[in-house]
mmCIF file of the C-alpha atoms, coordinates in Angstrom:
data_MODEL
# 
_entry.id   MODEL 
# 
loop_
_atom_site.group_PDB 
_atom_site.id 
_atom_site.type_symbol 
_atom_site.label_atom_id 
_atom_site.label_alt_id 
_atom_site.label_comp_id 
_atom_site.label_asym_id 
_atom_site.label_entity_id 
_atom_site.label_seq_id 
_atom_site.pdbx_PDB_ins_code 
_atom_site.Cartn_x 
_atom_site.Cartn_y 
_atom_site.Cartn_z 
_atom_site.occupancy 
_atom_site.B_iso_or_equiv 
_atom_site.pdbx_formal_charge 
_atom_site.auth_seq_id 
_atom_site.auth_comp_id 
_atom_site.auth_asym_id 
_atom_site.auth_atom_id 
_atom_site.pdbx_PDB_model_num 
ATOM 1   C CA . MET A 1 1   ? -66.978 112.243 -13.010 1.00 0.00 ? 1   MET A CA 1 
ATOM 2   C CA . ARG A 1 2   ? -68.131 115.942 -11.864 1.00 0.00 ? 2   ARG A CA 1 
ATOM 3   C CA . ARG A 1 3   ? -66.742 117.842 -9.060  1.00 0.00 ? 3   ARG A CA 1 
ATOM 4   C CA . LEU A 1 4   ? -69.264 119.386 -6.642  1.00 0.00 ? 4   LEU A CA 1 
ATOM 5   C CA . ARG A 1 5   ? -67.652 122.083 -5.457  1.00 0.00 ? 5   ARG A CA 1 
ATOM 6   C CA . THR A 1 6   ? -70.048 123.841 -3.067  1.00 0.00 ? 6   THR A CA 1 
ATOM 7   C CA . ILE A 1 7   ? -72.655 122.364 -0.120  1.00 0.00 ? 7   ILE A CA 1 
ATOM 8   C CA . ALA A 1 8   ? -75.341 123.536 -2.192  1.00 0.00 ? 8   ALA A CA 1 
ATOM 9   C CA . ASP A 1 9   ? -74.112 121.478 -4.994  1.00 0.00 ? 9   ASP A CA 1 
ATOM 10  C CA . VAL A 1 10  ? -74.457 118.592 -2.823  1.00 0.00 ? 10  VAL A CA 1 
ATOM 11  C CA . GLN A 1 11  ? -77.623 119.408 -1.536  1.00 0.00 ? 11  GLN A CA 1 
ATOM 12  C CA . ASP A 1 12  ? -78.660 119.534 -5.271  1.00 0.00 ? 12  ASP A CA 1 
ATOM 13  C CA . ALA A 1 13  ? -77.080 116.295 -6.078  1.00 0.00 ? 13  ALA A CA 1 
ATOM 14  C CA . SER A 1 14  ? -78.517 113.931 -3.250  1.00 0.00 ? 14  SER A CA 1 
ATOM 15  C CA . ASP A 1 15  ? -81.167 113.840 -0.946  1.00 0.00 ? 15  ASP A CA 1 
ATOM 16  C CA . ASP A 1 16  ? -79.424 111.243 1.387   1.00 0.00 ? 16  ASP A CA 1 
ATOM 17  C CA . THR A 1 17  ? -78.876 112.515 4.677   1.00 0.00 ? 17  THR A CA 1 
ATOM 18  C CA . LEU A 1 18  ? -75.774 110.935 5.241   1.00 0.00 ? 18  LEU A CA 1 
ATOM 19  C CA . VAL A 1 19  ? -74.432 112.656 2.213   1.00 0.00 ? 19  VAL A CA 1 
ATOM 20  C CA . ARG A 1 20  ? -75.824 115.779 2.756   1.00 0.00 ? 20  ARG A CA 1 
ATOM 21  C CA . TRP A 1 21  ? -74.434 115.694 6.749   1.00 0.00 ? 21  TRP A CA 1 
ATOM 22  C CA . ALA A 1 22  ? -70.979 115.070 5.391   1.00 0.00 ? 22  ALA A CA 1 
ATOM 23  C CA . ALA A 1 23  ? -71.510 117.792 2.903   1.00 0.00 ? 23  ALA A CA 1 
ATOM 24  C CA . GLN A 1 24  ? -70.090 120.486 5.691   1.00 0.00 ? 24  GLN A CA 1 
ATOM 25  C CA . ALA A 1 25  ? -66.408 119.129 4.963   1.00 0.00 ? 25  ALA A CA 1 
ATOM 26  C CA . LEU A 1 26  ? -66.487 121.138 1.562   1.00 0.00 ? 26  LEU A CA 1 
ATOM 27  C CA . SER A 1 27  ? -65.921 124.021 3.997   1.00 0.00 ? 27  SER A CA 1 
ATOM 28  C CA . SER A 1 28  ? -63.359 122.956 5.971   1.00 0.00 ? 28  SER A CA 1 
ATOM 29  C CA . GLY A 1 29  ? -60.883 121.367 3.019   1.00 0.00 ? 29  GLY A CA 1 
ATOM 30  C CA . GLY A 1 30  ? -63.198 118.485 1.924   1.00 0.00 ? 30  GLY A CA 1 
ATOM 31  C CA . ALA A 1 31  ? -64.030 117.386 -1.835  1.00 0.00 ? 31  ALA A CA 1 
ATOM 32  C CA . ALA A 1 32  ? -67.064 116.159 -3.295  1.00 0.00 ? 32  ALA A CA 1 
ATOM 33  C CA . TRP A 1 33  ? -67.913 114.333 -6.718  1.00 0.00 ? 33  TRP A CA 1 
ATOM 34  C CA . GLU A 1 34  ? -71.366 113.070 -8.591  1.00 0.00 ? 34  GLU A CA 1 
ATOM 35  C CA . HIS A 1 35  ? -70.951 110.172 -10.903 1.00 0.00 ? 35  HIS A CA 1 
ATOM 36  C CA . ARG A 1 36  ? -74.312 108.436 -12.642 1.00 0.00 ? 36  ARG A CA 1 
ATOM 37  C CA . GLY A 1 37  ? -76.359 109.547 -10.198 1.00 0.00 ? 37  GLY A CA 1 
ATOM 38  C CA . ALA A 1 38  ? -73.836 108.792 -7.059  1.00 0.00 ? 38  ALA A CA 1 
ATOM 39  C CA . VAL A 1 39  ? -72.499 111.295 -4.871  1.00 0.00 ? 39  VAL A CA 1 
ATOM 40  C CA . ALA A 1 40  ? -69.254 111.075 -2.879  1.00 0.00 ? 40  ALA A CA 1 
ATOM 41  C CA . VAL A 1 41  ? -68.201 113.634 -0.111  1.00 0.00 ? 41  VAL A CA 1 
ATOM 42  C CA . HIS A 1 42  ? -64.291 113.439 1.215   1.00 0.00 ? 42  HIS A CA 1 
ATOM 43  C CA . ALA A 1 43  ? -64.150 114.537 4.926   1.00 0.00 ? 43  ALA A CA 1 
ATOM 44  C CA . PRO A 1 44  ? -60.801 114.813 6.154   1.00 0.00 ? 44  PRO A CA 1 
ATOM 45  C CA . CYS A 1 45  ? -61.895 115.084 9.680   1.00 0.00 ? 45  CYS A CA 1 
ATOM 46  C CA . LEU A 1 46  ? -65.740 114.169 10.482  1.00 0.00 ? 46  LEU A CA 1 
ATOM 47  C CA . THR A 1 47  ? -66.623 112.453 13.894  1.00 0.00 ? 47  THR A CA 1 
ATOM 48  C CA . ARG A 1 48  ? -62.363 111.587 14.478  1.00 0.00 ? 48  ARG A CA 1 
ATOM 49  C CA . ARG A 1 49  ? -62.192 110.050 11.310  1.00 0.00 ? 49  ARG A CA 1 
ATOM 50  C CA . ARG A 1 50  ? -60.960 110.946 7.717   1.00 0.00 ? 50  ARG A CA 1 
ATOM 51  C CA . ARG A 1 51  ? -64.264 109.515 5.586   1.00 0.00 ? 51  ARG A CA 1 
ATOM 52  C CA . LEU A 1 52  ? -65.726 109.055 2.081   1.00 0.00 ? 52  LEU A CA 1 
ATOM 53  C CA . VAL A 1 53  ? -69.173 109.121 2.672   1.00 0.00 ? 53  VAL A CA 1 
ATOM 54  C CA . LEU A 1 54  ? -70.810 107.543 -0.551  1.00 0.00 ? 54  LEU A CA 1 
ATOM 55  C CA . SER A 1 55  ? -74.517 107.138 -1.690  1.00 0.00 ? 55  SER A CA 1 
ATOM 56  C CA . GLY A 1 56  ? -76.677 106.437 -4.896  1.00 0.00 ? 56  GLY A CA 1 
ATOM 57  C CA . PRO A 1 57  ? -76.593 103.406 -7.615  1.00 0.00 ? 57  PRO A CA 1 
ATOM 58  C CA . ALA A 1 58  ? -74.422 100.857 -6.866  1.00 0.00 ? 58  ALA A CA 1 
ATOM 59  C CA . GLU A 1 59  ? -72.177 101.127 -10.125 1.00 0.00 ? 59  GLU A CA 1 
ATOM 60  C CA . GLY A 1 60  ? -71.906 104.784 -9.529  1.00 0.00 ? 60  GLY A CA 1 
ATOM 61  C CA . VAL A 1 61  ? -70.842 104.512 -6.246  1.00 0.00 ? 61  VAL A CA 1 
ATOM 62  C CA . ALA A 1 62  ? -68.069 101.646 -7.209  1.00 0.00 ? 62  ALA A CA 1 
ATOM 63  C CA . SER A 1 63  ? -66.835 104.181 -9.654  1.00 0.00 ? 63  SER A CA 1 
ATOM 64  C CA . LEU A 1 64  ? -66.218 106.904 -7.243  1.00 0.00 ? 64  LEU A CA 1 
ATOM 65  C CA . LEU A 1 65  ? -65.025 104.305 -4.789  1.00 0.00 ? 65  LEU A CA 1 
ATOM 66  C CA . ALA A 1 66  ? -62.268 103.029 -7.214  1.00 0.00 ? 66  ALA A CA 1 
ATOM 67  C CA . ALA A 1 67  ? -61.268 106.543 -7.921  1.00 0.00 ? 67  ALA A CA 1 
ATOM 68  C CA . HIS A 1 68  ? -61.049 107.955 -4.442  1.00 0.00 ? 68  HIS A CA 1 
ATOM 69  C CA . GLY A 1 69  ? -61.692 105.428 -1.762  1.00 0.00 ? 69  GLY A CA 1 
ATOM 70  C CA . ARG A 1 70  ? -57.972 104.805 -1.074  1.00 0.00 ? 70  ARG A CA 1 
ATOM 71  C CA . GLY A 1 71  ? -55.849 106.359 1.475   1.00 0.00 ? 71  GLY A CA 1 
ATOM 72  C CA . VAL A 1 72  ? -54.208 106.314 4.673   1.00 0.00 ? 72  VAL A CA 1 
ATOM 73  C CA . GLU A 1 73  ? -56.873 106.002 7.292   1.00 0.00 ? 73  GLU A CA 1 
ATOM 74  C CA . LEU A 1 74  ? -59.377 106.696 4.825   1.00 0.00 ? 74  LEU A CA 1 
ATOM 75  C CA . ARG A 1 75  ? -62.859 105.356 5.719   1.00 0.00 ? 75  ARG A CA 1 
ATOM 76  C CA . PRO A 1 76  ? -65.256 104.975 3.451   1.00 0.00 ? 76  PRO A CA 1 
ATOM 77  C CA . LEU A 1 77  ? -68.666 104.930 4.808   1.00 0.00 ? 77  LEU A CA 1 
ATOM 78  C CA . LEU A 1 78  ? -72.223 104.089 2.948   1.00 0.00 ? 78  LEU A CA 1 
ATOM 79  C CA . SER A 1 79  ? -75.355 102.008 3.883   1.00 0.00 ? 79  SER A CA 1 
ATOM 80  C CA . ARG A 1 80  ? -74.465 98.413  4.304   1.00 0.00 ? 80  ARG A CA 1 
ATOM 81  C CA . GLU A 1 81  ? -77.065 97.003  1.686   1.00 0.00 ? 81  GLU A CA 1 
ATOM 82  C CA . LEU A 1 82  ? -75.256 99.247  -0.643  1.00 0.00 ? 82  LEU A CA 1 
ATOM 83  C CA . ALA A 1 83  ? -71.859 98.550  0.579   1.00 0.00 ? 83  ALA A CA 1 
ATOM 84  C CA . LEU A 1 84  ? -72.296 94.809  -0.278  1.00 0.00 ? 84  LEU A CA 1 
ATOM 85  C CA . GLU A 1 85  ? -73.899 95.792  -3.923  1.00 0.00 ? 85  GLU A CA 1 
ATOM 86  C CA . VAL A 1 86  ? -70.706 97.669  -4.359  1.00 0.00 ? 86  VAL A CA 1 
ATOM 87  C CA . ALA A 1 87  ? -68.371 95.134  -2.998  1.00 0.00 ? 87  ALA A CA 1 
ATOM 88  C CA . ASP A 1 88  ? -69.054 92.737  -5.830  1.00 0.00 ? 88  ASP A CA 1 
ATOM 89  C CA . LEU A 1 89  ? -68.701 95.272  -8.426  1.00 0.00 ? 89  LEU A CA 1 
ATOM 90  C CA . MET A 1 90  ? -64.939 96.305  -7.339  1.00 0.00 ? 90  MET A CA 1 
ATOM 91  C CA . PRO A 1 91  ? -62.322 94.822  -9.881  1.00 0.00 ? 91  PRO A CA 1 
ATOM 92  C CA . THR A 1 92  ? -60.085 94.040  -6.630  1.00 0.00 ? 92  THR A CA 1 
ATOM 93  C CA . PRO A 1 93  ? -61.220 92.702  -2.992  1.00 0.00 ? 93  PRO A CA 1 
ATOM 94  C CA . TRP A 1 94  ? -62.779 95.135  -0.582  1.00 0.00 ? 94  TRP A CA 1 
ATOM 95  C CA . VAL A 1 95  ? -63.954 93.778  2.829   1.00 0.00 ? 95  VAL A CA 1 
ATOM 96  C CA . GLU A 1 96  ? -66.396 95.226  5.253   1.00 0.00 ? 96  GLU A CA 1 
ATOM 97  C CA . ASP A 1 97  ? -65.618 96.657  8.411   1.00 0.00 ? 97  ASP A CA 1 
ATOM 98  C CA . LYS A 1 98  ? -67.880 96.523  11.663  1.00 0.00 ? 98  LYS A CA 1 
ATOM 99  C CA . PRO A 1 99  ? -71.282 97.560  10.609  1.00 0.00 ? 99  PRO A CA 1 
ATOM 100 C CA . PHE A 1 100 ? -73.374 100.320 13.295  1.00 0.00 ? 100 PHE A CA 1 
ATOM 101 C CA . GLY A 1 101 ? -76.280 102.396 13.013  1.00 0.00 ? 101 GLY A CA 1 
ATOM 102 C CA . TRP A 1 102 ? -77.228 105.790 11.199  1.00 0.00 ? 102 TRP A CA 1 
ATOM 103 C CA . MET A 1 103 ? -80.400 107.233 12.662  1.00 0.00 ? 103 MET A CA 1 
ATOM 104 C CA . ASP A 1 104 ? -82.447 110.296 11.375  1.00 0.00 ? 104 ASP A CA 1 
ATOM 105 C CA . ARG A 1 105 ? -85.815 111.975 11.413  1.00 0.00 ? 105 ARG A CA 1 
ATOM 106 C CA . SER A 1 106 ? -87.392 115.224 10.134  1.00 0.00 ? 106 SER A CA 1 
ATOM 107 C CA . GLY A 1 107 ? -90.111 117.410 11.265  1.00 0.00 ? 107 GLY A CA 1 
ATOM 108 C CA . THR A 1 108 ? -90.788 118.480 14.882  1.00 0.00 ? 108 THR A CA 1 
ATOM 109 C CA . LEU A 1 109 ? -90.897 117.206 18.176  1.00 0.00 ? 109 LEU A CA 1 
ATOM 110 C CA . ASP A 1 110 ? -92.335 118.820 21.682  1.00 0.00 ? 110 ASP A CA 1 
ATOM 111 C CA . LEU A 1 111 ? -89.815 120.809 23.901  1.00 0.00 ? 111 LEU A CA 1 
ATOM 112 C CA . PRO A 1 112 ? -89.681 118.579 27.152  1.00 0.00 ? 112 PRO A CA 1 
ATOM 113 C CA . GLU A 1 113 ? -89.413 120.240 30.673  1.00 0.00 ? 113 GLU A CA 1 
ATOM 114 C CA . GLU A 1 114 ? -86.475 120.423 33.034  1.00 0.00 ? 114 GLU A CA 1 
ATOM 115 C CA . ALA A 1 115 ? -83.979 119.823 30.363  1.00 0.00 ? 115 ALA A CA 1 
ATOM 116 C CA . CYS A 1 116 ? -81.961 122.683 28.992  1.00 0.00 ? 116 CYS A CA 1 
ATOM 117 C CA . TRP A 1 117 ? -78.772 123.783 27.191  1.00 0.00 ? 117 TRP A CA 1 
ATOM 118 C CA . LEU A 1 118 ? -75.621 123.920 29.708  1.00 0.00 ? 118 LEU A CA 1 
ATOM 119 C CA . SER A 1 119 ? -74.114 127.239 30.438  1.00 0.00 ? 119 SER A CA 1 
ATOM 120 C CA . THR A 1 120 ? -71.040 125.594 31.221  1.00 0.00 ? 120 THR A CA 1 
ATOM 121 C CA . THR A 1 121 ? -69.617 122.098 30.525  1.00 0.00 ? 121 THR A CA 1 
ATOM 122 C CA . ASN A 1 122 ? -68.781 121.411 34.276  1.00 0.00 ? 122 ASN A CA 1 
ATOM 123 C CA . GLY A 1 123 ? -70.002 118.264 35.340  1.00 0.00 ? 123 GLY A CA 1 
ATOM 124 C CA . VAL A 1 124 ? -70.153 116.685 31.486  1.00 0.00 ? 124 VAL A CA 1 
ATOM 125 C CA . GLU A 1 125 ? -66.631 114.738 31.257  1.00 0.00 ? 125 GLU A CA 1 
ATOM 126 C CA . PRO A 1 126 ? -66.874 113.248 34.784  1.00 0.00 ? 126 PRO A CA 1 
ATOM 127 C CA . LEU A 1 127 ? -70.585 112.012 33.845  1.00 0.00 ? 127 LEU A CA 1 
ATOM 128 C CA . LEU A 1 128 ? -69.297 110.860 30.540  1.00 0.00 ? 128 LEU A CA 1 
ATOM 129 C CA . ARG A 1 129 ? -66.494 109.032 32.240  1.00 0.00 ? 129 ARG A CA 1 
ATOM 130 C CA . GLU A 1 130 ? -68.761 107.424 34.340  1.00 0.00 ? 130 GLU A CA 1 
ATOM 131 C CA . ALA A 1 131 ? -71.607 106.582 31.976  1.00 0.00 ? 131 ALA A CA 1 
ATOM 132 C CA . ASN A 1 132 ? -70.492 106.712 28.637  1.00 0.00 ? 132 ASN A CA 1 
ATOM 133 C CA . PRO A 1 133 ? -66.363 106.595 28.480  1.00 0.00 ? 133 PRO A CA 1 
ATOM 134 C CA . ASP A 1 134 ? -67.053 105.561 25.066  1.00 0.00 ? 134 ASP A CA 1 
ATOM 135 C CA . SER A 1 135 ? -68.387 108.773 23.765  1.00 0.00 ? 135 SER A CA 1 
ATOM 136 C CA . TRP A 1 136 ? -67.379 109.870 20.622  1.00 0.00 ? 136 TRP A CA 1 
ATOM 137 C CA . ALA A 1 137 ? -68.468 113.523 21.545  1.00 0.00 ? 137 ALA A CA 1 
ATOM 138 C CA . TRP A 1 138 ? -66.252 115.164 24.319  1.00 0.00 ? 138 TRP A CA 1 
ATOM 139 C CA . PRO A 1 139 ? -66.374 118.930 26.012  1.00 0.00 ? 139 PRO A CA 1 
ATOM 140 C CA . GLY A 1 140 ? -63.801 121.030 24.002  1.00 0.00 ? 140 GLY A CA 1 
ATOM 141 C CA . GLU A 1 141 ? -63.251 118.629 21.039  1.00 0.00 ? 141 GLU A CA 1 
ATOM 142 C CA . LYS A 1 142 ? -63.145 120.283 17.693  1.00 0.00 ? 142 LYS A CA 1 
ATOM 143 C CA . GLY A 1 143 ? -66.918 120.104 15.959  1.00 0.00 ? 143 GLY A CA 1 
ATOM 144 C CA . VAL A 1 144 ? -68.586 119.632 19.386  1.00 0.00 ? 144 VAL A CA 1 
ATOM 145 C CA . ARG A 1 145 ? -70.654 122.674 19.628  1.00 0.00 ? 145 ARG A CA 1 
ATOM 146 C CA . ARG A 1 146 ? -72.991 122.680 23.012  1.00 0.00 ? 146 ARG A CA 1 
ATOM 147 C CA . TRP A 1 147 ? -74.339 120.411 25.837  1.00 0.00 ? 147 TRP A CA 1 
ATOM 148 C CA . ALA A 1 148 ? -77.639 119.692 27.116  1.00 0.00 ? 148 ALA A CA 1 
ATOM 149 C CA . GLY A 1 149 ? -78.452 118.538 30.453  1.00 0.00 ? 149 GLY A CA 1 
ATOM 150 C CA . VAL A 1 150 ? -80.723 117.537 33.131  1.00 0.00 ? 150 VAL A CA 1 
ATOM 151 C CA . HIS A 1 151 ? -79.916 118.162 36.691  1.00 0.00 ? 151 HIS A CA 1 
ATOM 152 C CA . GLU A 1 152 ? -81.161 117.375 39.990  1.00 0.00 ? 152 GLU A CA 1 
ATOM 153 C CA . GLY A 1 153 ? -80.333 119.543 42.546  1.00 0.00 ? 153 GLY A CA 1 
ATOM 154 C CA . ASP A 1 154 ? -76.701 120.527 42.018  1.00 0.00 ? 154 ASP A CA 1 
ATOM 155 C CA . GLN A 1 155 ? -75.951 117.266 39.962  1.00 0.00 ? 155 GLN A CA 1 
ATOM 156 C CA . LEU A 1 156 ? -75.745 116.838 36.309  1.00 0.00 ? 156 LEU A CA 1 
ATOM 157 C CA . VAL A 1 157 ? -77.273 113.483 35.993  1.00 0.00 ? 157 VAL A CA 1 
ATOM 158 C CA . ALA A 1 158 ? -78.259 113.496 32.070  1.00 0.00 ? 158 ALA A CA 1 
ATOM 159 C CA . THR A 1 159 ? -76.379 114.884 28.882  1.00 0.00 ? 159 THR A CA 1 
ATOM 160 C CA . ALA A 1 160 ? -75.984 114.814 25.294  1.00 0.00 ? 160 ALA A CA 1 
ATOM 161 C CA . ALA A 1 161 ? -74.748 117.066 22.873  1.00 0.00 ? 161 ALA A CA 1 
ATOM 162 C CA . GLU A 1 162 ? -75.137 119.084 19.489  1.00 0.00 ? 162 GLU A CA 1 
ATOM 163 C CA . ALA A 1 163 ? -71.962 118.078 17.501  1.00 0.00 ? 163 ALA A CA 1 
ATOM 164 C CA . TRP A 1 164 ? -71.041 118.030 13.688  1.00 0.00 ? 164 TRP A CA 1 
ATOM 165 C CA . SER A 1 165 ? -73.867 119.520 12.544  1.00 0.00 ? 165 SER A CA 1 
ATOM 166 C CA . SER A 1 166 ? -74.220 120.257 9.001   1.00 0.00 ? 166 SER A CA 1 
ATOM 167 C CA . ALA A 1 167 ? -76.224 123.054 6.929   1.00 0.00 ? 167 ALA A CA 1 
ATOM 168 C CA . ASP A 1 168 ? -79.181 120.910 7.304   1.00 0.00 ? 168 ASP A CA 1 
ATOM 169 C CA . VAL A 1 169 ? -78.836 118.063 9.399   1.00 0.00 ? 169 VAL A CA 1 
ATOM 170 C CA . GLY A 1 170 ? -78.239 118.359 13.024  1.00 0.00 ? 170 GLY A CA 1 
ATOM 171 C CA . PHE A 1 171 ? -76.712 115.964 14.614  1.00 0.00 ? 171 PHE A CA 1 
ATOM 172 C CA . MET A 1 172 ? -76.845 114.434 18.431  1.00 0.00 ? 172 MET A CA 1 
ATOM 173 C CA . MET A 1 173 ? -74.063 112.931 20.176  1.00 0.00 ? 173 MET A CA 1 
ATOM 174 C CA . GLY A 1 174 ? -72.481 112.132 23.607  1.00 0.00 ? 174 GLY A CA 1 
ATOM 175 C CA . VAL A 1 175 ? -75.483 110.870 25.585  1.00 0.00 ? 175 VAL A CA 1 
ATOM 176 C CA . ALA A 1 176 ? -74.946 109.631 29.122  1.00 0.00 ? 176 ALA A CA 1 
ATOM 177 C CA . VAL A 1 177 ? -77.303 109.112 32.512  1.00 0.00 ? 177 VAL A CA 1 
ATOM 178 C CA . HIS A 1 178 ? -75.999 108.548 35.307  1.00 0.00 ? 178 HIS A CA 1 
ATOM 179 C CA . PRO A 1 179 ? -75.728 104.866 36.607  1.00 0.00 ? 179 PRO A CA 1 
ATOM 180 C CA . SER A 1 180 ? -77.790 105.640 39.716  1.00 0.00 ? 180 SER A CA 1 
ATOM 181 C CA . HIS A 1 181 ? -80.544 107.555 37.878  1.00 0.00 ? 181 HIS A CA 1 
ATOM 182 C CA . LYS A 1 182 ? -81.073 104.920 35.034  1.00 0.00 ? 182 LYS A CA 1 
ATOM 183 C CA . GLY A 1 183 ? -84.876 103.897 34.357  1.00 0.00 ? 183 GLY A CA 1 
ATOM 184 C CA . ARG A 1 184 ? -86.213 107.122 34.915  1.00 0.00 ? 184 ARG A CA 1 
ATOM 185 C CA . GLY A 1 185 ? -86.631 108.480 31.590  1.00 0.00 ? 185 GLY A CA 1 
ATOM 186 C CA . LEU A 1 186 ? -83.773 111.030 31.681  1.00 0.00 ? 186 LEU A CA 1 
ATOM 187 C CA . GLY A 1 187 ? -82.146 110.112 28.729  1.00 0.00 ? 187 GLY A CA 1 
ATOM 188 C CA . HIS A 1 188 ? -85.091 110.125 26.703  1.00 0.00 ? 188 HIS A CA 1 
ATOM 189 C CA . ARG A 1 189 ? -86.218 113.550 28.027  1.00 0.00 ? 189 ARG A CA 1 
ATOM 190 C CA . VAL A 1 190 ? -82.631 114.890 27.224  1.00 0.00 ? 190 VAL A CA 1 
ATOM 191 C CA . CYS A 1 191 ? -82.390 113.380 23.881  1.00 0.00 ? 191 CYS A CA 1 
ATOM 192 C CA . GLN A 1 192 ? -85.929 114.960 23.298  1.00 0.00 ? 192 GLN A CA 1 
ATOM 193 C CA . PHE A 1 193 ? -84.626 118.048 23.978  1.00 0.00 ? 193 PHE A CA 1 
ATOM 194 C CA . VAL A 1 194 ? -81.700 118.005 21.520  1.00 0.00 ? 194 VAL A CA 1 
ATOM 195 C CA . ALA A 1 195 ? -83.575 116.619 18.923  1.00 0.00 ? 195 ALA A CA 1 
ATOM 196 C CA . SER A 1 196 ? -86.372 119.031 19.264  1.00 0.00 ? 196 SER A CA 1 
ATOM 197 C CA . SER A 1 197 ? -83.706 121.805 19.558  1.00 0.00 ? 197 SER A CA 1 
ATOM 198 C CA . LEU A 1 198 ? -82.141 120.536 16.353  1.00 0.00 ? 198 LEU A CA 1 
ATOM 199 C CA . LEU A 1 199 ? -85.176 120.018 14.062  1.00 0.00 ? 199 LEU A CA 1 
ATOM 200 C CA . SER A 1 200 ? -86.244 123.250 14.814  1.00 0.00 ? 200 SER A CA 1 
ATOM 201 C CA . LEU A 1 201 ? -82.815 124.883 13.641  1.00 0.00 ? 201 LEU A CA 1 
ATOM 202 C CA . TYR A 1 202 ? -82.000 122.163 10.763  1.00 0.00 ? 202 TYR A CA 1 
ATOM 203 C CA . GLY A 1 203 ? -85.142 120.508 9.981   1.00 0.00 ? 203 GLY A CA 1 
ATOM 204 C CA . THR A 1 204 ? -83.505 116.956 10.172  1.00 0.00 ? 204 THR A CA 1 
ATOM 205 C CA . CYS A 1 205 ? -81.991 115.638 13.233  1.00 0.00 ? 205 CYS A CA 1 
ATOM 206 C CA . ALA A 1 206 ? -79.319 112.460 13.006  1.00 0.00 ? 206 ALA A CA 1 
ATOM 207 C CA . LEU A 1 207 ? -76.807 110.674 15.228  1.00 0.00 ? 207 LEU A CA 1 
ATOM 208 C CA . PHE A 1 208 ? -74.914 107.195 15.254  1.00 0.00 ? 208 PHE A CA 1 
ATOM 209 C CA . VAL A 1 209 ? -75.441 104.587 17.410  1.00 0.00 ? 209 VAL A CA 1 
ATOM 210 C CA . GLU A 1 210 ? -74.014 100.962 18.026  1.00 0.00 ? 210 GLU A CA 1 
ATOM 211 C CA . ASN A 1 211 ? -76.062 98.414  16.648  1.00 0.00 ? 211 ASN A CA 1 
ATOM 212 C CA . TYR A 1 212 ? -75.672 96.018  19.632  1.00 0.00 ? 212 TYR A CA 1 
ATOM 213 C CA . ASN A 1 213 ? -77.084 98.982  21.980  1.00 0.00 ? 213 ASN A CA 1 
ATOM 214 C CA . ALA A 1 214 ? -80.606 97.765  21.857  1.00 0.00 ? 214 ALA A CA 1 
ATOM 215 C CA . PRO A 1 215 ? -81.870 100.143 24.618  1.00 0.00 ? 215 PRO A CA 1 
ATOM 216 C CA . ALA A 1 216 ? -80.656 103.228 22.811  1.00 0.00 ? 216 ALA A CA 1 
ATOM 217 C CA . ILE A 1 217 ? -81.788 102.356 19.630  1.00 0.00 ? 217 ILE A CA 1 
ATOM 218 C CA . ALA A 1 218 ? -85.441 101.942 21.262  1.00 0.00 ? 218 ALA A CA 1 
ATOM 219 C CA . LEU A 1 219 ? -85.361 105.130 22.925  1.00 0.00 ? 219 LEU A CA 1 
ATOM 220 C CA . TYR A 1 220 ? -84.326 106.815 19.330  1.00 0.00 ? 220 TYR A CA 1 
ATOM 221 C CA . ARG A 1 221 ? -87.145 104.721 17.708  1.00 0.00 ? 221 ARG A CA 1 
ATOM 222 C CA . LYS A 1 222 ? -89.734 106.211 20.151  1.00 0.00 ? 222 LYS A CA 1 
ATOM 223 C CA . LEU A 1 223 ? -88.551 109.704 19.517  1.00 0.00 ? 223 LEU A CA 1 
ATOM 224 C CA . GLY A 1 224 ? -89.473 109.049 15.936  1.00 0.00 ? 224 GLY A CA 1 
ATOM 225 C CA . PHE A 1 225 ? -85.870 108.300 14.242  1.00 0.00 ? 225 PHE A CA 1 
ATOM 226 C CA . ALA A 1 226 ? -85.642 105.558 11.656  1.00 0.00 ? 226 ALA A CA 1 
ATOM 227 C CA . HIS A 1 227 ? -82.594 103.351 11.663  1.00 0.00 ? 227 HIS A CA 1 
ATOM 228 C CA . ARG A 1 228 ? -80.435 101.864 9.050   1.00 0.00 ? 228 ARG A CA 1 
ATOM 229 C CA . ASP A 1 229 ? -77.191 99.976  8.820   1.00 0.00 ? 229 ASP A CA 1 
ATOM 230 C CA . VAL A 1 230 ? -74.222 101.708 7.471   1.00 0.00 ? 230 VAL A CA 1 
ATOM 231 C CA . THR A 1 231 ? -70.572 100.297 7.428   1.00 0.00 ? 231 THR A CA 1 
ATOM 232 C CA . THR A 1 232 ? -66.875 101.064 5.761   1.00 0.00 ? 232 THR A CA 1 
ATOM 233 C CA . LEU A 1 233 ? -65.504 98.982  2.624   1.00 0.00 ? 233 LEU A CA 1 
ATOM 234 C CA . LEU A 1 234 ? -61.740 98.593  3.535   1.00 0.00 ? 234 LEU A CA 1 
ATOM 235 C CA . PRO A 1 235 ? -59.224 97.368  0.519   1.00 0.00 ? 235 PRO A CA 1 
ATOM 236 C CA . ALA A 1 236 ? -58.343 94.201  1.680   1.00 0.00 ? 236 ALA A CA 1 
ATOM 237 C CA . VAL A 1 237 ? -55.196 93.432  2.337   1.00 0.00 ? 237 VAL A CA 1 
# 
């Protein structure tokens, strides 16, 4: 089992955008390992969770999970298809937590009109509380870098954030559209603006999405994002 000591080491060891996104943790107390072509990144605090992000051949992932996957509130995160393979290889039972979606894309995307990066976060929190109270990103939260939005007059009617971006994967969170302005393409506009900006900076843009949120998944697919199921494996009690 080989220790990966830098973000560049992780990037050399894996082309999985999920792992490459998690590699940012190596600059803030995290650690990473490679074993038989598989990679694990321990991220002490990433999108509000202590995560162990894994990818690669199932046998190598199973070894990494056995060695590094236990701990208080640790959330081993990996593709769901891989998780089911790995669970069958573990000597003691592990159970799957609720799956959700990882979506990503690379390339370029046209920058839309009328959306922009906000000079102040005034209006963002009230909009989130009205339209997306379960948002993972909030103004002032650690790792949340900046907010974009669409205004009508003085009112902020749509917003999205750049949050928890890594060296080569920009990350979009905190999407919200005011309920009285839905159905007018504002969510598409603000998400296209953020995705376009992050693609130009990082080359790849990614996000989390709840699998039950079919309208959001459809919107991101229209913007060129591909979806895959991800989940966490937890030790059976």
